[in-house]
C-alpha positions as CSV (number, residue, x, y, z in Angstrom):
1,M,-6.5,0.3,16.3
2,A,-6.9,-3.2,17.9
3,R,-3.7,-4.6,19.2
4,R,-2.4,-7.8,17.4
5,G,-4.5,-10.6,18.4
6,A,-7.1,-8.4,20.3
7,Q,-10.8,-8.1,19.3
8,A,-11.5,-5.1,17.1
9,G,-14.4,-2.9,18.0
10,G,-14.8,-4.2,21.7
11,R,-16.0,-7.2,23.2
12,G,-19.2,-7.3,21.6
13,K,-22.4,-8.9,23.1
14,D,-23.7,-12.4,23.8
15,N,-26.0,-13.5,20.9
16,G,-27.8,-16.1,23.1
17,K,-25.8,-19.1,21.7
18,G,-22.6,-19.0,23.8
19,T,-20.7,-16.8,21.4
20,K,-19.6,-13.2,21.0
21,E,-20.7,-11.0,18.2
22,R,-18.1,-8.3,17.5
23,R,-18.9,-5.1,16.1
24,S,-16.2,-5.9,13.5
25,G,-18.9,-7.7,11.7
26,R,-18.0,-11.3,12.6
27,A,-21.8,-12.0,12.9
28,E,-22.4,-10.7,9.3
29,R,-20.0,-12.7,7.2
30,E,-22.1,-12.3,4.0
31,P,-20.5,-10.8,1.0
32,F,-21.3,-7.1,0.5
33,S,-21.4,-4.9,-2.6
34,G,-22.5,-1.4,-3.4
35,P,-21.5,1.5,-5.6
36,V,-18.6,4.0,-4.8
37,D,-17.4,6.8,-6.6
38,S,-14.8,4.6,-8.6
39,G,-17.2,1.8,-9.5
40,L,-18.6,-1.1,-7.6
41,A,-17.0,-2.1,-4.3
42,E,-17.2,-5.5,-2.9
43,L,-16.3,-6.9,0.4
44,I,-15.8,-10.6,0.5
45,P,-15.2,-12.5,3.7
46,D,-12.1,-14.6,4.2
47,R,-13.3,-18.0,5.1
48,E,-10.0,-18.7,6.7
49,R,-9.8,-15.8,8.8
50,P,-12.7,-15.0,11.1
51,D,-12.2,-11.4,10.8
52,G,-10.7,-11.0,7.5
53,W,-12.1,-9.2,4.3
54,T,-11.0,-8.6,0.8
55,L,-12.0,-5.4,-0.9
56,L,-12.5,-5.5,-4.6
57,L,-13.3,-2.7,-6.9
58,D,-14.8,-3.5,-10.3
59,G,-13.6,-7.1,-9.6
60,A,-9.9,-6.2,-9.0
61,P,-8.6,-7.0,-5.5
62,Q,-7.5,-3.8,-3.7
63,S,-6.9,-4.7,-0.2
64,H,-7.1,-7.4,2.4
65,V,-7.7,-6.5,6.2
66,D,-8.0,-8.6,9.3
67,L,-9.8,-6.6,11.8
68,G,-8.9,-8.9,14.6
69,D,-5.1,-9.0,13.6
70,P,-4.1,-5.8,11.8
71,A,-0.6,-6.8,11.8
72,H,-1.4,-9.7,9.4
73,L,-0.7,-8.8,5.6
74,S,-2.2,-11.2,3.1
75,F,-1.1,-9.6,-0.2
76,A,2.4,-10.0,-1.2
77,Y,3.1,-6.6,-2.1
78,Q,1.6,-5.4,1.2
79,R,4.0,-7.8,3.1
80,R,7.0,-6.0,1.2
81,I,5.6,-2.6,2.2
82,G,5.3,-3.9,5.7
83,H,8.8,-5.0,5.8
84,I,9.8,-1.3,4.7
85,I,7.7,-0.1,7.6
86,D,9.4,-2.4,10.0
87,L,12.9,-1.3,8.9
88,A,12.2,2.3,8.6
89,A,13.1,2.9,12.3
90,P,13.7,0.9,15.6
91,P,10.9,-1.3,16.7
92,L,7.8,0.5,18.2
93,Q,9.2,4.0,17.4
94,P,6.3,6.2,16.1
95,L,6.4,7.5,12.6
96,N,4.6,10.3,10.6
97,V,3.3,8.4,7.6
98,L,1.5,9.6,4.5
99,H,-0.5,7.2,2.6
100,L,-1.5,8.0,-0.9
101,G,-4.4,5.7,-1.7
102,G,-6.4,4.2,1.1
103,G,-8.3,1.1,-0.1
104,A,-9.4,-0.7,3.2
105,L,-6.6,1.2,5.1
106,T,-4.7,-2.0,5.6
107,L,-1.2,-0.4,5.7
108,A,-2.5,2.5,8.0
109,R,-3.9,-0.3,10.3
110,Y,-0.5,-2.1,10.2
111,V,1.3,0.9,11.2
112,A,-1.1,1.7,14.1
113,A,-0.7,-1.8,15.4
114,T,3.0,-2.2,15.1
115,R,4.0,1.5,15.8
116,P,1.7,2.7,18.5
117,R,1.5,6.6,18.7
118,S,2.3,7.0,15.0
119,T,0.7,9.9,13.2
120,Q,-0.8,9.0,9.9
121,Q,-2.6,11.0,7.1
122,V,-4.5,8.9,4.3
123,V,-5.3,10.5,1.2
124,E,-8.1,8.7,-0.8
125,V,-9.9,10.4,-3.8
126,D,-13.0,8.2,-3.4
127,A,-15.1,9.7,-0.7
128,A,-17.7,7.1,-1.1
129,L,-15.3,4.2,-0.6
130,V,-13.8,6.1,2.6
131,R,-17.4,6.1,4.1
132,L,-18.0,2.4,3.3
133,V,-14.7,1.4,4.8
134,R,-15.2,3.5,7.9
135,E,-18.8,2.0,8.4
136,R,-18.0,-1.8,7.6
137,L,-14.3,-2.1,8.5
138,P,-14.0,0.5,11.3
139,L,-10.6,1.8,12.6
140,D,-10.0,1.7,16.3
141,P,-10.9,5.3,17.6
142,Q,-7.7,5.3,19.5
143,A,-5.5,5.1,16.3
144,R,-4.1,8.5,15.2
145,V,-5.2,8.0,11.4
146,G,-6.7,11.1,9.6
147,V,-8.4,10.5,6.1
148,R,-9.0,13.1,3.5
149,A,-11.0,12.5,0.5
150,L,-8.7,14.2,-2.1
151,D,-6.8,13.4,-5.3
152,A,-3.4,12.0,-4.2
153,R,-1.3,14.8,-5.7
154,E,-3.7,17.5,-4.3
155,G,-3.4,16.0,-0.9
156,L,0.4,15.7,-1.1
157,A,0.6,19.4,-1.9
158,K,-1.3,20.2,1.3
159,L,1.6,18.6,3.6
160,P,4.3,20.7,5.1
161,D,7.9,20.3,4.2
162,G,9.7,17.6,6.0
163,W,6.8,16.2,7.7
164,A,6.9,12.5,6.8
165,D,9.1,9.7,7.8
166,L,7.5,7.5,5.2
167,V,5.3,8.2,2.2
168,V,3.4,5.1,0.8
169,A,1.9,5.4,-2.6
170,D,-0.7,2.7,-3.6
171,V,-3.0,4.4,-5.9
172,F,-5.0,2.8,-8.6
173,S,-7.8,3.9,-10.9
174,G,-9.6,1.2,-12.9
175,A,-6.5,-1.1,-11.9
176,R,-4.0,1.4,-13.4
177,T,-1.8,4.0,-11.6
178,P,-2.9,7.4,-12.8
179,A,-0.6,9.2,-15.1
180,H,-0.2,12.3,-12.8
181,L,1.4,10.1,-10.1
182,T,4.2,8.7,-12.3
183,S,6.2,11.7,-13.0
184,A,9.3,13.4,-11.8
185,E,7.4,16.5,-10.8
186,F,5.2,14.1,-8.6
187,L,8.3,12.5,-6.9
188,T,9.9,15.9,-6.5
189,D,6.8,16.9,-4.3
190,V,7.1,13.6,-2.4
191,R,10.7,14.3,-1.6
192,R,9.7,17.9,-0.3
193,V,7.2,16.3,2.2
194,L,9.9,13.8,3.4
195,K,12.2,14.4,6.2
196,P,15.9,14.2,5.2
197,S,16.0,10.7,6.4
198,G,12.6,9.8,5.0
199,Q,11.7,7.0,2.7
200,Y,9.3,6.6,-0.2
201,A,7.6,3.3,-1.0
202,A,5.4,2.8,-4.0
203,N,3.3,-0.2,-5.2
204,L,3.8,-0.4,-9.1
205,A,2.3,-2.9,-11.6
206,D,3.6,-3.9,-14.9
207,G,3.9,-6.9,-17.3
208,P,6.1,-7.7,-20.4
209,P,8.3,-6.0,-21.6
210,L,8.2,-4.0,-18.3
211,A,8.5,-0.6,-19.8
212,H,6.5,1.2,-17.3
213,L,8.5,-0.3,-14.5
214,R,11.9,0.6,-16.1
215,G,10.6,4.2,-16.6
216,Q,9.3,4.6,-13.0
217,V,12.8,3.3,-11.8
218,A,14.6,5.9,-14.0
219,T,12.3,8.5,-12.8
220,A,12.8,7.8,-9.2
221,A,16.5,7.7,-9.8
222,A,16.4,11.4,-11.2
223,V,14.9,12.5,-7.8
224,F,16.2,10.1,-5.1
225,P,19.9,8.9,-4.9
226,E,19.2,5.5,-3.1
227,L,16.7,3.0,-4.7
228,A,15.8,-0.7,-4.4
229,L,13.0,-2.6,-6.1
230,A,11.3,-5.8,-4.8
231,A,9.3,-8.1,-7.1
232,D,8.7,-11.9,-7.8
233,P,11.2,-13.6,-9.9
234,V,8.7,-14.1,-12.7
235,V,7.9,-10.6,-12.8
236,W,11.5,-9.6,-12.8
237,R,12.1,-12.0,-15.9
238,G,9.2,-10.4,-17.7
239,R,7.1,-13.6,-17.7
240,R,4.0,-12.4,-15.9
241,F,2.1,-9.1,-15.0
242,G,2.4,-8.4,-11.4
243,N,3.4,-5.9,-8.5
244,A,6.7,-4.5,-7.6
245,V,7.5,-2.4,-4.6
246,L,9.8,0.6,-5.2
247,L,11.8,2.1,-2.2
248,A,13.6,5.3,-2.6
249,S,15.4,7.6,-0.2
250,A,18.1,10.3,0.1
251,L,20.1,8.1,2.5
252,P,21.4,4.5,2.1
253,L,18.7,1.9,2.6
254,A,18.7,-1.3,4.7
255,V,19.0,-3.4,1.5
256,A,20.5,-6.5,3.1
257,D,17.7,-6.7,5.8
258,L,15.0,-6.1,3.2
259,T,16.5,-8.8,1.0
260,R,16.3,-11.3,3.5
261,R,12.8,-10.6,4.5
262,V,11.6,-10.5,1.0
263,A,13.3,-13.9,0.2
264,G,11.7,-15.4,3.3
265,D,8.1,-14.5,2.4
266,P,5.5,-17.2,1.7
267,H,5.9,-16.0,-1.9
268,P,9.6,-15.3,-2.1
269,G,10.8,-12.1,-4.0
270,R,14.0,-10.8,-5.2
271,V,15.4,-7.3,-4.4
272,E,17.7,-5.3,-6.8
273,H,19.6,-2.2,-6.1
274,G,22.6,-0.2,-7.2
275,R,24.2,-1.0,-10.5
276,E,22.0,-4.0,-11.1
277,L,18.9,-1.8,-10.8
278,R,20.5,1.0,-12.8
279,D,21.2,-1.5,-15.7
280,F,17.5,-2.8,-15.3
281,T,16.2,0.6,-16.6
282,G,17.9,0.0,-20.1
283,G,18.3,3.6,-20.6
284,A,14.5,4.5,-20.0
285,A,13.6,8.1,-20.2
286,V,12.6,10.1,-17.0
287,V,8.7,10.6,-17.0
288,T,7.6,14.1,-16.9
289,D,4.1,15.5,-16.5
290,A,4.0,16.4,-20.0
291,A,4.7,12.9,-21.2
292,A,3.2,11.0,-18.4
293,K,0.8,7.9,-19.1
294,P,-1.1,5.7,-16.7
295,S,0.4,2.3,-15.9
296,P,-0.6,-0.6,-18.3
297,A,-4.0,-2.3,-17.7
298,P,-3.5,-5.8,-16.3
299,P,-4.9,-8.9,-18.0
300,P,-8.2,-10.3,-16.5
301,S,-6.3,-13.5,-15.4
302,V,-4.2,-11.3,-12.9
303,F,-7.0,-10.9,-10.7
304,E,-6.6,-13.8,-8.4
305,H,-6.1,-13.9,-4.7
306,P,-2.4,-13.4,-4.0
């Protein structure tokens, strides 16, 4: 992984016009589209960041990545997970991280840039997407990031007990979280893979009346004693469909620090925990494999750059 501010993929070569062409694709800034296993993938260049790209799947924004500055996180929910990564251990301390869902490998790049020598495993079911990202948005070969083309739950089951400092779940199929990744049984296996001090972070999406989000918090509370949830105020109030980031652990969380960081984001969010978060569930039932459903489909208007 390129260091923050460093060129990705080496220095490149002179193009005869006094500039450098990077292997990261700076010289090829046209949009790209092609089929992958889960639909149509598009790579859209970020006109404000010379090494920035947005990945869309069937028109839904999935990831933003800056090959020249992998510590830059553009999407609001990714910044919130970035805060969780920052607070998971002292600065620069390497972590063992499992990513369920790969996208453009944005968060894996972030960990590699901010916590060198971390060991990471990415589980992404879409093998064609993995190939596309490796080819067009290449990882630094020095980064210790392995990628397995497997279903998230299948990949989770292959990890040994107590391996991970952090498990990050960001899995969407057709812009919806698959049903089998919403249950207490799934979260029980997540806790098995975590170290005793490990943390689980999940990108969740819901809109009014927030029934899915309430159920996910209730389900996580049945497995983990410590929870926090970060979201935009308009999502909390049930006014708009959007993302919320769930954080769970067996040990107390750095809630005060997370709250300050989330409140200071370009798009400020709010963090709830403790009694307020328990009250938010409103008596929602714990989700089991037998009753699990995918997260609700977002309205088309939601697909705008964050």
